[in-house]
Structures are given as C-alpha cells and as structure tokens.
DSSP file (Angstrom, degrees, kcal/mol; ACC not computed):
  #  RESIDUE AA STRUCTURE BP1 BP2  ACC     N-H-->O    O-->H-N    N-H-->O    O-->H-N    TCO  KAPPA ALPHA  PHI   PSI    X-CA   Y-CA   Z-CA
    1    1 A M              0   0    0      0, 0.0     2,-0.5     0, 0.0     0, 0.0   0.000 360.0 360.0 360.0 128.3   44.0 -250.8  -77.8
    2    2 A T        -     0   0    0      4,-0.0     2,-0.5     3,-0.0     3,-0.0  -0.869 360.0-159.3-104.2 129.5   43.5 -248.1  -75.1
    3    3 A D    >>  -     0   0    0     -2,-0.5     4,-1.8     1,-0.1     3,-0.6  -0.926  15.3-143.5-108.5 127.8   40.3 -248.0  -73.1
    4    4 A S  H 3>>S+     0   0    0     -2,-0.5     4,-1.2     1,-0.3     5,-0.8   0.780 101.7  57.9 -62.6 -26.6   39.5 -244.7  -71.4
    5    5 A K  H 345S+     0   0    0      1,-0.2    -1,-0.3     2,-0.2     5,-0.0   0.870 108.3  46.2 -69.1 -36.0   38.0 -246.6  -68.4
    6    6 A M  H <45S+     0   0    0     -3,-0.6    -2,-0.2     1,-0.2    -1,-0.2   0.850 116.7  42.2 -76.2 -34.5   41.3 -248.4  -67.9
    7    7 A T  H  <5S-     0   0    0     -4,-1.8    -1,-0.2     2,-0.1    -2,-0.2   0.610 103.6-125.7 -89.2 -12.2   43.5 -245.3  -68.2
    8    8 A G  T  <5 +     0   0    0     -4,-1.2     2,-0.5     1,-0.3    -3,-0.2   0.596  61.0 142.9  78.7  10.6   41.2 -243.0  -66.1
    9    9 A V      < -     0   0    0     -5,-0.8     2,-0.4    -6,-0.2    -1,-0.3  -0.735  44.5-140.7 -88.6 128.0   41.0 -240.4  -68.9
   10   10 A K        -     0   0    0     -2,-0.5     2,-0.3    -3,-0.1    -5,-0.0  -0.742  15.0-131.5 -88.3 133.5   37.6 -238.7  -69.3
   11   11 A R        -     0   0    0     -2,-0.4     2,-0.5     1,-0.1    -1,-0.0  -0.646  21.1-118.6 -81.0 138.2   36.6 -238.1  -72.9
   12   12 A E        -     0   0    0     -2,-0.3    -1,-0.1     1,-0.1     0, 0.0  -0.661  29.6-177.9 -76.3 123.9   35.4 -234.6  -73.7
   13   13 A R        +     0   0    0     -2,-0.5    -1,-0.1     2,-0.0     2,-0.1   0.495  45.2 108.9-102.8  -6.3   31.8 -234.8  -74.9
   14   14 A R        -     0   0    0      1,-0.1     2,-0.8    88,-0.0     3,-0.1  -0.417  60.7-144.5 -71.9 145.7   31.2 -231.2  -75.6
   15   15 A S  S    S+     0   0    0     -2,-0.1    31,-0.2     2,-0.0    30,-0.1  -0.846  73.3   1.5-109.3  94.2   30.9 -230.0  -79.2
   16   16 A G  S    S-     0   0    0     -2,-0.8     2,-0.2    28,-0.1    -1,-0.0  -0.163  96.9 -62.9 110.0 154.2   32.6 -226.6  -79.2
   17   17 A R        -     0   0    0     -2,-0.1     2,-0.3     1,-0.1    26,-0.0  -0.507  49.6-127.4 -74.1 134.1   34.3 -224.4  -76.7
   18   18 A R        -     0   0    0     -2,-0.2    26,-0.2    26,-0.1    -1,-0.1  -0.607  14.4-135.9 -80.9 142.0   32.2 -223.2  -73.7
   19   19 A V  E     -A   43   0A   0     24,-3.2    24,-1.7    -2,-0.3     2,-0.8  -0.882  16.9-131.5 -97.3 120.3   32.1 -219.5  -73.0
   20   20 A P  E     +A   42   0A   0      0, 0.0     2,-0.3     0, 0.0    22,-0.3  -0.622  50.9 143.7 -74.1 110.3   32.5 -218.8  -69.3
   21   21 A V        -     0   0    0     -2,-0.8     2,-0.7    20,-0.7    -2,-0.1  -0.994  44.8-142.8-151.8 139.6   29.7 -216.3  -68.6
   22   22 A R        +     0   0    0     -2,-0.3    19,-0.1    17,-0.1    28,-0.0  -0.899  35.9 154.0-107.5 106.7   27.3 -215.6  -65.8
   23   23 A V        -     0   0    0     -2,-0.7    17,-2.2    46,-0.0    -2,-0.1  -0.975  46.0-104.8-128.8 145.8   23.8 -214.6  -67.1
   24   24 A P  E     -B   39   0A   0      0, 0.0    43,-0.5     0, 0.0     2,-0.3  -0.385  38.4-163.9 -67.6 146.8   20.5 -215.1  -65.3
   25   25 A V  E     -BC  38  66A   0     13,-2.3    13,-1.8    41,-0.1     2,-0.5  -0.962  18.7-144.6-131.9 150.0   18.2 -217.9  -66.6
   26   26 A S  E     -BC  37  65A   0     39,-2.2    39,-2.5    -2,-0.3     2,-0.5  -0.970  25.6-163.0-109.1 128.3   14.5 -218.7  -66.2
   27   27 A I  E     -BC  36  64A   0      9,-3.2     9,-3.0    -2,-0.5     2,-0.5  -0.947  13.0-174.0-121.6 128.7   14.1 -222.5  -66.1
   28   28 A K  E     -BC  35  63A   0     35,-2.6    35,-2.3    -2,-0.5     2,-0.6  -0.985  15.9-147.3-121.4 124.0   10.9 -224.5  -66.6
   29   29 A S  E  >  - C   0  62A   0      5,-2.2     4,-2.8    -2,-0.5    33,-0.2  -0.788   2.8-158.0 -90.3 122.7   10.9 -228.2  -66.0
   30   30 A K  T  4 S+     0   0    0     31,-2.7    -1,-0.2    -2,-0.6    32,-0.1   0.807  92.5  58.5 -67.9 -28.0    8.6 -230.1  -68.3
   31   31 A D  T  4 S+     0   0    0     30,-0.6    -1,-0.2     1,-0.2    31,-0.1   0.910 124.0  18.1 -67.2 -43.2    8.5 -233.0  -65.8
   32   32 A R  T  4 S-     0   0    0      2,-0.2    -2,-0.2    -3,-0.0    -1,-0.2   0.641  90.3-134.6-104.6 -18.5    7.2 -230.9  -62.9
   33   33 A G     <  +     0   0    0     -4,-2.8     2,-0.2     1,-0.3    -3,-0.1   0.473  60.6 137.1  75.5   0.0    5.8 -227.9  -64.8
   34   34 A A        -     0   0    0     -5,-0.2    -5,-2.2    -6,-0.0     2,-0.4  -0.494  45.7-144.3 -81.7 149.2    7.5 -225.7  -62.1
   35   35 A E  E     +B   28   0A   0     -7,-0.2     2,-0.3    -2,-0.2    -7,-0.2  -0.934  27.4 158.4-114.8 138.2    9.4 -222.6  -63.0
   36   36 A T  E     -B   27   0A   0     -9,-3.0    -9,-3.2    -2,-0.4     2,-0.3  -0.826  27.2-125.0-143.3-179.3   12.5 -221.5  -61.2
   37   37 A S  E     +B   26   0A   0     -2,-0.3    16,-0.6   -11,-0.2    17,-0.3  -0.816  31.4 142.7-129.4 170.9   15.6 -219.3  -61.8
   38   38 A G  E     -BD  25  52A   0    -13,-1.8   -13,-2.3    -2,-0.3     2,-0.3  -0.907  37.1-103.4-174.9-159.9   19.3 -219.6  -61.7
   39   39 A F  E     -BD  24  51A   0     12,-1.9    12,-3.0   -15,-0.3     2,-0.1  -0.991  28.0-110.6-150.8 152.0   22.4 -218.4  -63.5
   40   40 A T  E     - D   0  50A   0    -17,-2.2    10,-0.3    -2,-0.3     3,-0.1  -0.439  14.1-170.4 -81.7 154.4   24.9 -219.9  -66.0
   41   41 A R  E    S-     0   0A   0      8,-3.2   -20,-0.7     1,-0.5     2,-0.3   0.692  78.1 -20.7-101.3 -43.3   28.5 -220.8  -65.3
   42   42 A D  E     +AD  20  49A   0      7,-1.4     7,-2.6   -22,-0.3    -1,-0.5  -0.978  66.2 175.0-160.3 161.0   29.3 -221.4  -69.0
   43   43 A L  E     -AD  19  48A   0    -24,-1.7   -24,-3.2    -2,-0.3     2,-0.3  -0.991  11.9-175.6-162.7 162.1   27.6 -222.2  -72.2
   44   44 A N  E >   - D   0  47A   0      3,-2.6     3,-0.6    -2,-0.3   -26,-0.1  -0.828  55.6 -79.1-145.9-172.4   27.8 -222.7  -76.0
   45   45 A M  T 3  S+     0   0    0     -2,-0.3     3,-0.1     1,-0.2   -29,-0.1   0.625 128.3  38.5 -72.3 -10.4   25.3 -223.3  -78.7
   46   46 A S  T 3  S+     0   0    0      1,-0.2    57,-2.3   -31,-0.2     2,-0.3   0.476 121.6  15.9-117.5  -3.2   24.9 -227.0  -77.8
   47   47 A G  E <   -DE  44 102A   0     -3,-0.6    -3,-2.6    55,-0.3     2,-0.3  -0.997  51.8-159.3-165.2 163.3   25.1 -227.0  -74.0
   48   48 A V  E     -DE  43 101A   0     53,-2.3    53,-2.9    -2,-0.3     2,-0.5  -0.995   8.9-154.8-146.5 146.1   24.9 -225.1  -70.7
   49   49 A F  E     +DE  42 100A   0     -7,-2.6    -8,-3.2    -2,-0.3    -7,-1.4  -0.997  31.3 168.4-119.9 125.9   26.1 -225.5  -67.1
   50   50 A L  E     -DE  40  99A   0     49,-2.6    49,-3.3    -2,-0.5     2,-0.4  -0.889  29.6-132.2-135.4 163.2   23.9 -223.6  -64.7
   51   51 A Y  E     +DE  39  98A   0    -12,-3.0   -12,-1.9    -2,-0.3     2,-0.3  -0.931  29.3 163.6-115.6 141.6   23.3 -223.2  -61.0
   52   52 A T  E     -DE  38  97A   0     45,-2.1    45,-3.1    -2,-0.4   -14,-0.2  -0.976  41.9-133.1-149.9 158.7   19.9 -223.2  -59.3
   53   53 A D  S    S+     0   0    0    -16,-0.6     2,-0.3    -2,-0.3   -15,-0.1   0.583  85.0  86.9 -87.0 -12.5   18.4 -223.6  -55.8
   54   54 A S  S    S-     0   0    0    -17,-0.3     2,-0.4    43,-0.1    43,-0.1  -0.679  85.5-114.0 -92.6 141.5   15.7 -226.0  -57.1
   55   55 A H        -     0   0    0     -2,-0.3     2,-0.4    41,-0.0    -2,-0.1  -0.593  34.7-177.4 -74.1 127.2   16.3 -229.7  -57.5
   56   56 A I        -     0   0    0     -2,-0.4     2,-0.2    -4,-0.1     3,-0.1  -0.996  20.0-131.3-125.0 131.0   16.3 -230.8  -61.1
   57   57 A S    >   -     0   0    0     -2,-0.4     3,-2.0     1,-0.1    29,-0.2  -0.519  25.7 -99.8 -86.1 147.9   16.7 -234.5  -61.9
   58   58 A E  T 3  S+     0   0    0      1,-0.2    29,-0.2    -2,-0.2    -1,-0.1  -0.413 112.2  30.3 -58.8 136.6   19.1 -236.0  -64.4
   59   59 A G  T 3  S+     0   0    0     27,-2.2    -1,-0.2     1,-0.3    28,-0.1   0.256  87.7 141.2  93.2 -11.5   17.1 -236.8  -67.6
   60   60 A S    <   -     0   0    0     -3,-2.0    26,-2.5    25,-0.1     2,-0.5  -0.305  51.4-128.4 -64.1 147.0   14.7 -233.9  -67.1
   61   61 A E  E     - F   0  85A   0     24,-0.2   -31,-2.7    -3,-0.1   -30,-0.6  -0.866  33.1-169.5 -96.1 129.1   13.5 -231.9  -70.1
   62   62 A L  E     -CF  29  84A   0     22,-3.3    22,-2.3    -2,-0.5     2,-0.5  -0.841  26.4-151.4-121.6 154.7   13.9 -228.2  -69.6
   63   63 A E  E     -CF  28  83A   0    -35,-2.3   -35,-2.6    -2,-0.3     2,-0.5  -0.996  26.0-171.4-118.9 120.6   12.9 -225.0  -71.3
   64   64 A I  E     -CF  27  82A   0     18,-2.7    18,-3.4    -2,-0.5     2,-0.5  -0.957  10.8-164.0-121.5 127.1   15.5 -222.3  -70.5
   65   65 A V  E     +CF  26  81A   0    -39,-2.5   -39,-2.2    -2,-0.5     2,-0.3  -0.944  30.0 136.4-110.8 129.2   15.2 -218.6  -71.3
   66   66 A L  E     -CF  25  80A   0     14,-1.9    14,-2.8    -2,-0.5     2,-0.6  -0.955  54.6 -98.1-157.8 171.1   18.4 -216.5  -71.3
   67   67 A I  E     - F   0  79A   0    -43,-0.5    12,-0.3    -2,-0.3    10,-0.1  -0.911  35.3-138.6-100.6 118.6   20.4 -213.8  -73.0
   68   68 A L  E     - F   0  78A   0     10,-3.4    10,-1.6    -2,-0.6     5,-0.0  -0.579  26.2-118.2 -71.8 135.6   23.2 -215.2  -75.2
   69   69 A P    >>  -     0   0    0      0, 0.0     3,-1.9     0, 0.0     4,-0.5  -0.288  24.0-105.7 -72.2 162.3   26.3 -213.1  -74.8
   70   70 A S  G >4>S+     0   0    0      1,-0.3     5,-2.2     2,-0.2     3,-0.7   0.749 114.8  71.8 -60.6 -25.1   27.8 -211.3  -77.8
   71   71 A E  G 345S+     0   0    0      1,-0.2    -1,-0.3     2,-0.2     3,-0.1   0.750 107.0  36.5 -62.2 -23.1   30.7 -213.9  -78.0
   72   72 A L  G <45S+     0   0    0     -3,-1.9    -1,-0.2     1,-0.1    -2,-0.2   0.468 116.8  50.9-106.8  -4.4   28.1 -216.5  -79.3
   73   73 A T  T X<5S-     0   0    0     -3,-0.7     3,-0.7    -4,-0.5    -2,-0.2   0.069 113.0 -98.0-126.6  25.7   26.0 -214.2  -81.4
   74   74 A Q  T 3 5S-     0   0    0     -4,-0.3    -3,-0.2     1,-0.2    -4,-0.1   0.895  90.6 -38.2  60.6  43.3   28.4 -212.4  -83.7
   75   75 A G  T 3 <S+     0   0    0     -5,-2.2     2,-0.4     1,-0.1    -1,-0.2   0.300 118.2  86.5 101.5  -9.3   28.5 -209.2  -81.6
   76   76 A K  S <  S-     0   0    0     -3,-0.7    -1,-0.1    -6,-0.3    -8,-0.1  -0.988  73.2-121.3-130.7 130.0   25.0 -208.6  -80.4
   77   77 A K        -     0   0    0     -2,-0.4     2,-0.4    -3,-0.1    -7,-0.1  -0.377  34.9-166.4 -63.2 145.7   23.3 -210.0  -77.2
   78   78 A Q  E     -F   68   0A   0    -10,-1.6   -10,-3.4    -2,-0.0     2,-0.3  -0.989  21.0-128.8-143.8 129.0   20.2 -212.1  -78.1
   79   79 A W  E     +F   67   0A   0     -2,-0.4    30,-2.8    30,-0.3     2,-0.3  -0.568  38.0 178.1 -70.4 135.7   17.3 -213.5  -76.0
   80   80 A V  E     -FG  66 108A   0    -14,-2.8   -14,-1.9    -2,-0.3     2,-0.5  -0.960  29.8-143.6-138.6 157.4   16.8 -217.2  -76.7
   81   81 A C  E     -FG  65 107A   0     26,-2.4    26,-2.7    -2,-0.3     2,-0.4  -0.993  26.0-165.1-118.6 121.1   14.6 -220.0  -75.5
   82   82 A C  E     -FG  64 106A   0    -18,-3.4   -18,-2.7    -2,-0.5     2,-0.5  -0.857  15.7-151.6-109.8 141.0   16.4 -223.4  -75.3
   83   83 A R  E     +FG  63 105A   0     22,-2.6    21,-3.0    -2,-0.4    22,-1.6  -0.962  35.4 165.4-105.6 126.6   15.0 -226.9  -75.1
   84   84 A A  E     -FG  62 103A   0    -22,-2.3   -22,-3.3    -2,-0.5     2,-0.4  -0.931  35.1-133.7-143.7 160.1   17.5 -229.0  -73.3
   85   85 A S  E     -FG  61 102A   0     17,-2.3    17,-2.7    -2,-0.3     2,-0.4  -0.961  29.5-120.0-117.0 135.4   18.0 -232.4  -71.5
   86   86 A V  E     + G   0 101A   0    -26,-2.5   -27,-2.2    -2,-0.4    15,-0.3  -0.608  32.3 173.0 -76.3 124.2   19.8 -232.6  -68.1
   87   87 A V  E     +     0   0A   0     13,-2.8     2,-0.3    -2,-0.4    14,-0.2   0.644  65.6  12.4-104.7 -20.5   22.8 -234.9  -68.5
   88   88 A R  E     - G   0 100A   0     12,-1.6    12,-2.7   -31,-0.1     2,-0.4  -0.980  56.1-161.3-157.6 144.0   24.4 -234.3  -65.0
   89   89 A V  E     - G   0  99A   0     -2,-0.3     2,-0.5    10,-0.2    10,-0.2  -0.998   7.3-164.5-129.0 130.7   23.4 -232.8  -61.6
   90   90 A E  E     - G   0  98A   0      8,-3.2     8,-3.4    -2,-0.4     2,-0.5  -0.961  15.3-139.5-114.4 128.6   26.0 -231.8  -59.0
   91   91 A H  E     - G   0  97A   0     -2,-0.5     2,-0.2     6,-0.2     6,-0.2  -0.777  25.1-165.6 -88.2 123.7   24.8 -231.1  -55.4
   92   92 A K    >   -     0   0    0      4,-3.2     3,-1.0    -2,-0.5     4,-0.3  -0.671  28.6 -88.5-107.0 161.7   26.6 -228.1  -53.9
   93   93 A A  G >  S+     0   0    0     -2,-0.2     3,-0.6     1,-0.2    -1,-0.1  -0.337 110.1  36.7 -63.3 148.9   26.9 -226.9  -50.4
   94   94 A G  G 3  S-     0   0    0      1,-0.2    -1,-0.2    -2,-0.0    -2,-0.0   0.606 130.8 -71.7  83.1  11.8   24.2 -224.5  -49.2
   95   95 A G  G <  S+     0   0    0     -3,-1.0     2,-0.3     1,-0.3    -1,-0.2   0.605  92.9 139.1  81.8  11.0   21.4 -226.3  -51.2
   96   96 A E    <   -     0   0    0     -3,-0.6    -4,-3.2    -4,-0.3     2,-0.4  -0.645  38.8-150.4 -90.6 148.9   22.6 -225.2  -54.6
   97   97 A F  E     -EG  52  91A   0    -45,-3.1   -45,-2.1    -2,-0.3     2,-0.5  -0.956   5.2-147.0-120.3 136.5   22.6 -227.5  -57.6
   98   98 A G  E     -EG  51  90A   0     -8,-3.4    -8,-3.2    -2,-0.4     2,-0.5  -0.892  20.9-165.4 -97.9 130.8   24.9 -227.5  -60.6
   99   99 A V  E     -EG  50  89A   0    -49,-3.3   -49,-2.6    -2,-0.5     2,-0.5  -0.969  12.2-163.8-126.3 121.3   23.1 -228.7  -63.7
  100  100 A A  E     -EG  49  88A   0    -12,-2.7   -13,-2.8    -2,-0.5   -12,-1.6  -0.902  20.2-179.4-100.4 127.3   24.7 -229.7  -67.0
  101  101 A A  E     -EG  48  86A   0    -53,-2.9   -53,-2.3    -2,-0.5     2,-0.5  -0.981  26.2-135.9-134.1 141.9   22.3 -229.8  -69.9
  102  102 A S  E     -EG  47  85A   0    -17,-2.7   -17,-2.3    -2,-0.4     2,-0.5  -0.834  26.0-133.3 -93.7 125.6   22.5 -230.6  -73.6
  103  103 A I  E     + G   0  84A   0    -57,-2.3   -19,-0.3    -2,-0.5     3,-0.1  -0.689  28.0 173.2 -85.3 125.2   20.7 -228.1  -75.8
  104  104 A H  E     +     0   0A   0    -21,-3.0     2,-0.4    -2,-0.5   -20,-0.2   0.767  69.8  17.3 -96.3 -34.0   18.5 -229.7  -78.5
  105  105 A N  E     - G   0  83A   0    -22,-1.6   -22,-2.6     2,-0.0     2,-0.4  -1.000  59.5-167.9-145.3 137.9   16.7 -226.7  -79.9
  106  106 A L  E     - G   0  82A   0     -2,-0.4     2,-0.5   -24,-0.2   -24,-0.2  -0.980   7.1-170.4-132.1 119.4   17.5 -223.0  -79.7
  107  107 A E  E     - G   0  81A   0    -26,-2.7   -26,-2.4    -2,-0.4     2,-0.3  -0.942  20.4-132.3-115.1 124.5   14.9 -220.4  -80.7
  108  108 A M  E     - G   0  80A   0     -2,-0.5   -28,-0.2   -28,-0.2    -2,-0.0  -0.554  23.9-144.0 -71.9 134.3   15.8 -216.7  -81.0
  109  109 A L        -     0   0    0    -30,-2.8   -30,-0.3    -2,-0.3     2,-0.1  -0.753  20.2-104.2-100.9 147.4   13.2 -214.5  -79.3
  110  110 A P        -     0   0    0      0, 0.0     2,-0.3     0, 0.0    -1,-0.1  -0.385  37.1-107.3 -69.4 147.2   12.1 -211.1  -80.6
  111  111 A E        -     0   0    0     -2,-0.1   -33,-0.0     1,-0.0     0, 0.0  -0.555  28.3-137.1 -70.8 133.7   13.4 -208.0  -78.9
  112  112 A I        -     0   0    0     -2,-0.3    -1,-0.0    -3,-0.1     2,-0.0  -0.858  20.8-127.5 -95.5 117.4   10.7 -206.3  -76.8
  113  113 A P              0   0    0      0, 0.0    -1,-0.0     0, 0.0     0, 0.0  -0.345 360.0 360.0 -65.2 142.6   10.9 -202.5  -77.3
  114  114 A S              0   0    0     -2,-0.0    -2,-0.0     0, 0.0     0, 0.0   0.461 360.0 360.0 -94.2 360.0   11.1 -200.5  -74.1
C-alpha cells in the first residue's frame, strides 16, 4: 500500500484542466463585506487561482465576477458571477496574495448592450 504522505507525491485535486488566462476579477468577501479587485492566473468551471492586493483568509466565502474566456464557453466570452470558497492562500512579495478557490455555483450574467 502506497501512501502519498510517505512518498511525497501530491495528489491532484482539480476536476478538469485549468486554462491559463489573465482576466480582471471583482471580488466580494462575504466574511468582510468588502469588495476588491484582482486578476486570474488560471481557471476552469470548478476552480480559479487569482491574485489580489487584499488579504483574503483561507475558508472565506467569495463572490467573484469575471469574463469567462471562449476556451471555457464554446467560443463566446461570457460574464459570470461565481460563488466560491478559498482553499489556499499564498503570500507573495510586494503585498500581493495568490488565492486558490473552489467554485460552488456559477451563474451566467446577461450581456449589457452598449
């Protein structure tokens, strides 16, 4: 019997391949009620990794608004609102935070005509 703790091998917990894409995000923390911004490093329909200047705690519940790239929406960019839970936070140099979040709910938003 092989145990991943003993062999030092990390198990992949993602469900689906992440698309490396940098898109701006609006982030609202349900814990603090504060709204901030950031940008994605990569994402798929079940998770996102993003960077922000605001401290967000592991376990926080977030509401994230962003444009899904065409690679995830069958050819057309789409505005979405995601409800997600923070599973990991990485502190970066310069006061930036890397945030990994698991998406629980994804709601497509209507296009606003210009």
